[in-house]
Structures are given as structure tokens and as C-alpha cells.
C-alpha positions, 0 to 999 in steps of 0.5 A: 041691340036686344037683350034676352037677359043681362049679359046676353044681347044679340043683333042678328036672328037666324032661321034654320031649315034642316034635315037628315040625308042618307048615304044611300046611292052614293049620297044622291039625297045629299046631292039633291039637297044641294041642287034645291038649295042652288035653285032657291038662293035668288030667292033668299037673296031677295029676302029684305035684309039677309045678312048671311047664308050658310050651308052646314053638312055633317057626314057623320050625323047626316045633317044638312042645315041652311042658316039664313041670318037677318039683322034683328030689326028685319027679322019680324017682316020676314016672320011675318011673311012666313019666312018666304020661300021656306015652305016651297023649300020645304016641300021640295026636299020632302019629296026627295028620297032619302030625306027625313026629319025635316025641321026649322028652328029660330034662334039668335047669333052673336059673335063671341069676342075673345 
């Protein structure tokens, strides 16, 4: 387990692909985003070590996020491979009318024991 500082340990690193979608045209951009994710699932599944994939949608702030988590020891190799298929996914969603603020972020994930 890696430690960021005393008491802050983690065993999972995640990469988030995110954007804003538009409610215009009966939320067509959101439907198109989901189609691109569906088309990309096999490539994501093929990433060595994928632990989980989550899709987050907020209807209030119009967020669409894909969070791909890997065990920390597997993450560096994926990072070195430019997080493939990230570039292709982002290029596809940038072309969807109504999609804006396309970004990525890397962070750690760790369950909190209650």
C-alpha cells in the first residue's frame, strides 16, 4: 500500500474522463456520450489490471464522468501507454454537439472504513 502522508494510504489509482453535456434536443448529447462509452467498453476492459469502471451523470450540473480504477502497481504502465483508449474516447466526445469542458484527472481511491 502506498502512502501520501501519515494516515493517507491508498491501493487504487483512478483516471477520470469528464465533460459537460447539454439538456438541449431532449438531452441528445448525453445519449451520444453513452453510445461512445458503450463502443469503448471492450477497449477499457482490455486495459491490464482494470479494477472497476464507473459512469457518473449529474442532471443538475450536467456532468458526465467515466472513472477507471486500477490497482496502484498496474497504473504506471497504463499511464505510460497514454491511458489508451483515452485519446480516441476524448476525440469522439469532443465532436458531439452540446459537449463542452472535456477534461481528465488522476487521483487515488480508497474505501473509508466506518
